[in-house]
C-alpha positions as CSV (number, residue, x, y, z in Angstrom):
1,X,30.9,-34.0,2.0
2,X,27.2,-34.0,2.8
3,X,25.6,-30.6,2.3
4,X,23.6,-29.2,5.1
5,X,20.1,-27.8,4.7
6,X,20.4,-24.1,4.1
7,X,23.6,-24.3,2.1
8,X,21.7,-25.0,-1.1
9,X,18.4,-23.3,-0.6
10,X,16.3,-21.4,2.0
11,X,12.9,-23.1,2.1
12,X,11.3,-20.3,4.0
13,X,13.3,-17.6,2.3
14,X,12.8,-13.9,2.8
15,X,12.6,-12.1,6.2
16,X,10.1,-9.4,7.3
17,X,10.2,-7.3,10.4
18,X,8.2,-4.3,11.7
19,X,7.8,-2.1,14.8
20,X,5.3,0.6,15.6
21,X,4.8,3.0,18.5
22,X,1.1,3.3,19.3
23,X,1.9,6.6,21.0
24,X,3.6,7.9,17.9
25,X,7.0,8.1,19.5
26,X,10.0,8.5,17.2
27,X,12.4,5.6,16.9
28,X,15.7,5.7,15.0
29,X,16.4,3.0,12.4
30,X,18.9,1.3,14.5
31,X,16.4,-1.1,16.1
32,X,14.8,-2.3,12.9
33,X,18.3,-2.8,11.3
34,X,19.3,-5.0,14.3
35,X,16.1,-7.0,13.9
36,X,17.3,-8.3,10.5
37,X,20.7,-9.6,11.7
38,X,19.3,-12.9,13.3
39,X,17.5,-13.6,10.0
40,X,20.4,-13.1,7.7
41,X,20.3,-16.6,6.4
42,X,16.8,-15.9,5.0
43,X,18.3,-13.5,2.5
44,X,21.0,-13.9,-0.1
45,X,22.2,-10.4,-0.6
46,X,20.0,-9.6,-3.7
47,X,17.6,-7.3,-2.0
48,X,17.0,-5.5,1.3
49,X,14.9,-2.5,2.3
50,X,13.1,-0.4,4.9
51,X,10.1,1.9,5.1
52,X,9.8,4.6,7.8
53,X,6.7,6.6,8.7
54,X,6.9,10.1,10.2
55,X,10.5,10.6,9.0
56,X,10.0,14.0,7.3
57,X,8.2,16.2,9.8
58,X,9.6,19.4,8.2
59,X,8.0,18.4,4.9
60,X,5.0,16.5,6.3
61,X,2.5,18.3,3.9
62,X,4.5,17.5,0.8
63,X,4.8,14.2,-1.2
64,X,8.3,12.8,-0.7
65,X,9.2,11.3,-4.1
66,X,12.2,8.9,-4.0
67,X,13.7,8.0,-7.4
68,X,16.4,5.8,-8.9
69,X,18.0,7.2,-12.0
70,X,20.3,5.3,-14.4
71,X,22.3,8.5,-15.2
72,X,22.0,12.3,-15.1
73,X,20.3,12.6,-18.5
74,X,17.5,10.5,-17.1
75,X,17.4,12.7,-14.0
76,X,17.1,15.9,-16.0
77,X,14.3,14.5,-18.1
78,X,12.4,13.4,-15.0
79,X,13.0,16.8,-13.3
80,X,11.5,18.5,-16.3
81,X,8.5,16.3,-16.0
82,X,8.1,17.0,-12.3
83,X,8.5,20.8,-12.6
84,X,5.7,20.9,-15.2
85,X,3.3,19.3,-12.8
86,X,4.5,20.0,-9.3
87,X,5.8,22.8,-7.1
88,X,9.1,21.2,-6.0
89,X,10.2,22.9,-2.7
90,X,13.3,20.8,-2.2
91,X,15.4,18.3,-4.1
92,X,18.6,16.5,-3.2
93,X,20.5,13.3,-3.5
94,X,19.5,11.0,-0.7
95,X,22.5,10.9,1.7
96,X,24.2,7.5,1.8
97,X,27.3,5.9,3.4
98,X,29.5,4.2,0.8
99,X,30.0,0.6,1.7
100,X,31.9,-2.2,-0.2
101,X,28.9,-4.5,0.3
102,X,26.6,-2.2,-1.8
103,X,27.6,-1.9,-5.4
104,X,26.2,-0.8,-8.8
105,X,24.2,1.9,-7.1
106,X,22.1,4.2,-9.4
107,X,21.6,7.9,-8.7
108,X,19.3,8.2,-5.7
109,X,17.3,11.4,-5.3
110,X,14.3,12.7,-3.4
111,X,11.9,15.5,-4.2
112,X,9.5,17.2,-1.8
113,X,6.7,18.4,-3.9
114,X,3.0,19.3,-4.1
115,X,0.8,19.2,-7.3
116,X,0.3,22.5,-9.1
117,X,-3.3,23.7,-8.5
118,X,-3.6,24.4,-12.2
119,X,-2.7,20.8,-13.0
120,X,-5.3,19.5,-10.5
121,X,-8.0,21.8,-12.0
122,X,-7.2,20.8,-15.6
123,X,-7.4,17.1,-14.8
124,X,-10.3,17.5,-12.3
125,X,-8.8,15.0,-9.8
126,X,-7.6,15.1,-6.2
127,X,-3.9,15.2,-5.3
128,X,-3.6,11.5,-4.5
129,X,-5.0,10.5,-7.9
130,X,-2.8,13.0,-9.6
131,X,0.4,11.8,-7.9
132,X,-0.6,8.2,-8.5
133,X,-1.0,8.9,-12.2
134,X,2.3,10.7,-12.4
135,X,4.2,7.9,-10.6
136,X,2.9,5.3,-13.0
137,X,3.7,7.6,-16.0
138,X,7.3,8.0,-14.9
139,X,7.8,4.3,-14.2
140,X,6.3,3.2,-17.5
141,X,7.3,6.0,-19.9
142,X,10.5,7.6,-18.7
143,X,13.3,5.1,-19.4
144,X,15.9,4.9,-16.7
145,X,13.7,6.5,-14.0
146,X,11.9,4.6,-11.2
147,X,9.8,6.1,-8.4
148,X,10.2,3.8,-5.5
149,X,8.5,5.9,-2.8
150,X,5.8,8.6,-3.1
151,X,3.9,9.1,0.1
152,X,3.7,12.0,2.6
153,X,5.9,12.1,5.7
154,X,7.2,8.6,4.9
155,X,10.0,7.1,2.8
156,X,11.2,3.8,1.4
157,X,15.0,3.0,1.3
158,X,16.0,-0.2,-0.6
159,X,18.9,-1.7,-2.6
160,X,20.5,-4.9,-3.8
161,X,22.2,-6.1,-0.7
162,X,21.6,-7.7,2.7
163,X,19.2,-5.6,4.7
164,X,21.6,-4.7,7.6
165,X,24.0,-3.4,5.0
166,X,21.2,-1.5,3.2
167,X,20.2,0.2,6.5
168,X,23.8,1.4,7.1
169,X,24.1,2.5,3.5
170,X,21.1,4.8,3.8
171,X,22.2,6.0,7.3
172,X,18.9,5.1,8.8
173,X,20.2,5.7,12.3
174,X,19.8,9.4,11.4
175,X,16.0,9.1,10.8
176,X,13.2,8.9,13.4
177,X,9.9,7.2,12.6
178,X,6.9,6.1,14.6
179,X,6.7,2.9,12.4
180,X,9.4,0.9,10.6
181,X,9.1,-2.1,8.3
182,X,12.0,-4.1,6.9
183,X,12.7,-6.9,4.4
184,X,15.5,-9.2,3.5
185,X,15.0,-10.8,0.0
186,X,15.7,-14.3,-1.2
187,X,14.4,-14.1,-4.8
188,X,13.4,-17.5,-6.3
189,X,11.9,-17.0,-9.8
190,X,12.4,-13.3,-10.3
191,X,15.6,-11.2,-10.7
192,X,17.3,-9.6,-7.8
193,X,17.9,-5.9,-8.5
194,X,17.5,-2.5,-6.9
195,X,14.0,-1.9,-8.2
196,X,12.9,-5.4,-7.3
197,X,13.9,-5.1,-3.6
198,X,11.1,-4.6,-1.0
199,X,9.3,-2.6,0.3
200,X,7.1,-1.8,-2.6
201,X,5.3,1.5,-2.2
202,X,2.5,3.5,-3.8
203,X,1.5,6.8,-2.3
204,X,1.7,6.1,1.5
205,X,1.1,2.3,1.2
206,X,4.1,0.1,1.5
207,X,4.4,-3.7,1.4
208,X,7.0,-6.2,2.6
209,X,6.3,-9.8,1.7
210,X,7.7,-13.3,2.4
211,X,6.5,-16.0,0.1
212,X,5.3,-16.4,-3.5
213,X,2.1,-15.2,-5.1
214,X,1.0,-18.1,-7.4
215,X,-2.0,-16.0,-8.5
216,X,0.2,-13.2,-9.7
217,X,-0.9,-13.3,-13.4
218,X,-4.6,-13.2,-12.5
219,X,-4.0,-10.4,-10.0
220,X,-2.0,-8.4,-12.4
221,X,-4.5,-8.7,-15.2
222,X,-7.3,-7.6,-12.9
223,X,-5.5,-4.6,-11.4
224,X,-4.1,-3.4,-14.8
225,X,-7.7,-3.0,-16.0
226,X,-7.8,0.0,-13.6
227,X,-4.8,1.9,-14.9
228,X,-2.0,0.3,-12.9
229,X,1.1,-1.1,-14.6
230,X,3.3,-3.9,-13.2
231,X,6.8,-3.3,-14.6
232,X,9.2,-4.4,-11.9
233,X,9.6,-8.1,-12.6
234,X,8.4,-9.4,-9.2
235,X,5.1,-10.6,-7.8
236,X,5.1,-8.4,-4.7
237,X,4.6,-5.2,-6.8
238,X,1.0,-6.0,-7.5
239,X,0.2,-6.0,-3.7
240,X,1.0,-2.3,-3.4
241,X,-1.5,-1.6,-6.2
242,X,-4.1,-3.9,-4.8
243,X,-3.9,-2.0,-1.4
244,X,-4.2,1.3,-3.2
245,X,-7.2,0.1,-5.3
246,X,-9.1,-1.4,-2.4
247,X,-8.4,1.1,0.3
248,X,-8.2,4.4,-1.5
249,X,-10.2,3.9,-4.6
250,X,-12.9,1.5,-3.4
251,X,-13.0,2.8,0.2
252,X,-12.8,-0.6,1.8
253,X,-11.7,-0.9,5.4
254,X,-8.5,-2.7,6.3
255,X,-10.5,-5.7,7.6
256,X,-12.5,-5.9,4.4
257,X,-9.2,-5.6,2.4
258,X,-7.9,-8.6,4.3
259,X,-11.1,-10.5,3.5
260,X,-10.4,-9.9,-0.2
261,X,-6.7,-10.8,-0.5
262,X,-6.8,-13.7,2.1
263,X,-10.5,-14.5,1.6
264,X,-12.0,-17.3,3.7
265,X,-12.9,-20.5,2.0
266,X,-16.5,-20.8,0.9
267,X,-17.0,-23.6,3.4
268,X,-15.8,-21.2,6.1
269,X,-18.0,-18.4,4.9
270,X,-21.0,-20.8,5.1
271,X,-20.6,-21.2,8.8
272,X,-20.8,-17.4,9.6
273,X,-23.8,-15.5,10.9
274,X,-26.1,-14.3,8.1
275,X,-25.0,-10.7,8.0
276,X,-21.3,-11.6,8.0
277,X,-21.9,-14.3,5.4
278,X,-23.5,-11.9,3.0
279,X,-20.6,-9.4,3.4
280,X,-17.9,-12.0,2.9
281,X,-19.7,-13.5,0.0
282,X,-20.0,-10.1,-1.7
283,X,-16.3,-9.2,-1.2
284,X,-15.2,-12.6,-2.5
285,X,-17.4,-12.5,-5.6
286,X,-16.9,-8.8,-6.3
287,X,-13.1,-8.8,-6.1
288,X,-12.3,-12.5,-7.0
289,X,-9.4,-11.4,-9.2
290,X,-7.6,-10.0,-6.2
291,X,-7.5,-13.1,-4.0
292,X,-3.9,-13.9,-3.4
293,X,-3.0,-17.6,-3.5
294,X,0.2,-19.2,-2.5
295,X,2.3,-19.0,0.7
296,X,2.7,-15.5,2.1
297,X,3.1,-13.3,5.1
298,X,3.0,-9.5,4.6
299,X,3.1,-6.3,6.5
300,X,1.2,-3.4,5.0
301,X,2.3,0.1,6.1
302,X,0.1,3.1,5.9
303,X,-0.1,6.5,7.4
304,X,-0.9,6.0,11.1
305,X,-0.5,2.2,11.3
306,X,0.5,-1.3,10.1
307,X,-1.4,-4.4,9.1
308,X,0.1,-7.9,9.3
309,X,-1.5,-10.8,7.4
310,X,-0.7,-14.4,6.6
311,X,-2.2,-16.5,3.8
312,X,-5.3,-18.3,4.9
313,X,-3.4,-21.6,5.3
314,X,-0.5,-19.9,7.2
315,X,2.2,-21.3,5.0
316,X,4.7,-18.7,6.1
317,X,5.8,-17.9,9.6
318,X,4.9,-14.6,11.4
319,X,4.9,-13.7,15.0
320,X,3.8,-10.6,17.0
321,X,5.0,-9.2,20.3
322,X,4.5,-6.2,22.5
323,X,6.3,-4.1,25.1
324,X,4.9,-0.8,26.5
325,X,3.4,1.1,23.6
326,X,5.3,-0.9,21.0
327,X,4.1,-3.7,18.8
328,X,6.6,-5.9,16.9
329,X,6.0,-8.1,13.9
330,X,8.6,-10.5,12.4
331,X,9.2,-13.7,10.6
332,X,10.9,-15.0,13.7
333,X,10.8,-14.3,17.5
334,X,14.6,-13.8,17.4
335,X,14.1,-10.7,15.3
336,X,11.6,-9.3,17.9
337,X,14.1,-10.1,20.7
338,X,16.8,-8.2,18.9
339,X,14.6,-5.1,19.0
340,X,13.3,-5.7,22.6
341,X,14.8,-8.5,24.7
342,X,11.9,-8.2,27.2
343,X,9.1,-8.3,24.6
344,X,5.9,-9.9,26.0
345,X,2.8,-11.6,24.7
346,X,4.6,-13.3,21.8
347,X,1.9,-15.0,19.6
348,X,1.4,-16.2,16.1
349,X,-1.7,-14.9,14.2
350,X,-3.9,-17.5,12.5
351,X,-4.0,-17.8,8.8
352,X,-6.0,-15.0,7.2
353,X,-6.4,-13.2,10.5
354,X,-5.3,-9.5,10.1
355,X,-3.4,-7.9,12.9
356,X,-4.0,-4.2,12.7
357,X,-2.2,-1.7,14.8
358,X,-3.0,2.0,14.7
359,X,-1.2,5.0,16.2
360,X,-3.2,7.0,18.7
361,X,-5.3,9.7,16.9
362,X,-3.3,12.9,16.8
363,X,0.0,11.3,17.7
364,X,1.5,11.3,14.3
């Protein structure tokens, strides 16, 4: 019997979806879960995940540290590490709903914590730098422990499974967020496992990605010169570190960051007005090791907003839609319609053109 396309491979594999309320209104996770159902064939059950912003209002001033543990001995070792460096105000297992579709689950815990002032003074760093260093230390040095979310008033929830099952597993209908992102994974040349599922997060930055980063080795070598460590066996991990490096440590704007990772061709830069030409030339030369090549569409989440971006040749699909104060982003229009059947202004961003949506100031 002749095999049909899609039974043997998914040429556009992986699905991404996102929604944000520009007025900062809370939305349960039900809508973002539903958006993934029409794109099920883009996944293969080896990875799904979600990120929600604004989900921890009672602990909004504390870092919400989500961890996978291989066993309780790993957990106790990590808790000792945390308590020596943080004031942990609450710790608990993340509530889940047992499902036959989700198997081989690790221990999944969360800790709401703030760095000890004595630790900040001894290291002479701000709290974001301190937390970033602690996250990398845990992921590199503490065997069997993996921090998969570490921002304030946000959280990542991911697993090995189809995304709609992962959302039910984590009971996301019980959370409210002003912004959600989602991912269904179809791994090609990297393993499918809990830590390799998207989103990838670092502090409050989270990344979901459809595509393949052919420049991964060059990007990894560049970013590891600045203290980051890529340990999770997938190319997307480096994007979260690139976002942190460019936005937090280098102080670039979102627009400038987009001009680094999806830099215009030199021939395109040459056609720009002189001032813009100088700026783009500087960014491309200064951060050449962070240019992402290969087909990709990504959604970057951050406190107060989202940024969607295609590679400069637009080799992966991505569409945007609106309704009232909501903006939707997805790999397919069907996903947007699942969230809002009456969505308007559906359009496809050009390659390398960032779509940046921010929540109204003071609304989150």
